C-alpha positions as CSV (number, residue, x, y, z in Angstrom):
1,X,-81.9,-180.1,31.2
2,X,-83.3,-183.7,30.7
3,X,-86.3,-183.0,33.0
4,X,-87.0,-179.8,31.1
5,X,-86.9,-181.6,27.8
6,X,-89.0,-184.4,29.0
7,X,-91.6,-181.7,30.3
8,X,-91.1,-183.1,34.0
9,X,-89.8,-179.8,35.2
10,X,-90.0,-176.2,34.2
11,X,-87.6,-173.2,34.7
12,X,-88.0,-169.6,35.9
13,X,-88.1,-166.7,33.5
14,X,-84.6,-165.8,34.6
15,X,-83.1,-169.3,33.9
16,X,-84.9,-169.3,30.4
17,X,-83.4,-166.1,29.6
18,X,-80.0,-167.2,30.8
19,X,-80.2,-170.4,28.6
20,X,-81.2,-168.4,25.6
21,X,-78.1,-166.2,26.1
22,X,-75.9,-169.2,26.2
23,X,-77.3,-170.5,22.9
24,X,-77.3,-167.0,21.5
25,X,-81.1,-167.0,20.6
26,X,-84.0,-165.0,21.7
27,X,-85.8,-166.3,24.8
28,X,-89.1,-166.9,22.9
29,X,-87.2,-169.2,20.6
30,X,-86.6,-171.6,23.5
31,X,-90.3,-172.3,23.5
32,X,-90.5,-173.2,19.7
33,X,-90.3,-176.6,18.3
34,X,-86.8,-177.4,17.2
35,X,-87.6,-177.6,13.5
36,X,-88.9,-174.0,13.8
37,X,-86.1,-172.7,15.7
38,X,-83.5,-174.1,13.2
39,X,-84.8,-171.9,10.5
40,X,-85.4,-168.8,12.5
41,X,-82.0,-167.3,12.5
42,X,-82.9,-163.6,11.8
43,X,-82.7,-160.7,14.4
44,X,-85.9,-158.6,14.9
45,X,-84.7,-156.1,12.2
46,X,-84.2,-158.7,9.6
47,X,-87.4,-160.6,10.5
48,X,-89.4,-157.3,10.0
49,X,-87.6,-156.9,6.6
50,X,-88.7,-160.3,5.5
51,X,-92.1,-159.9,6.7
52,X,-92.5,-156.5,4.8
53,X,-91.2,-158.2,1.7
54,X,-93.6,-161.0,2.0
55,X,-96.4,-158.8,2.5
56,X,-95.4,-156.6,-0.4
57,X,-95.3,-159.7,-2.6
58,X,-98.6,-160.8,-1.3
59,X,-100.1,-157.4,-2.0
60,X,-98.7,-157.4,-5.6
61,X,-99.9,-160.9,-6.4
62,X,-103.4,-160.0,-5.0
63,X,-103.6,-157.0,-6.9
64,X,-102.6,-158.8,-10.0
65,X,-105.2,-161.5,-9.6
66,X,-107.9,-158.9,-8.7
67,X,-107.1,-157.0,-11.8
68,X,-107.6,-160.1,-13.9
69,X,-111.0,-161.0,-12.5
70,X,-112.3,-157.4,-12.4
C-alpha cells in the first residue's frame, strides 16, 4: 500500500476493484484525491438526484436573472 500511495507502484484493475470493495466505495473513488473522496458518499442514484436538483436550481436562477435583464 505504501508503494501505491507514494506512486512507486501501481495495481491491476482487479486489485483496485478488490480494494474499493474492502473500503466499500466505488472503484473510481480510489483514483480521487482524499478530500474529494471524503465528501463523495452518495451512491449513483443519490448522485443523479443531487445533480438533477442542482441543475434545476441553476436553471431557475438563470431564468430569473434573464427575466430581469430582458
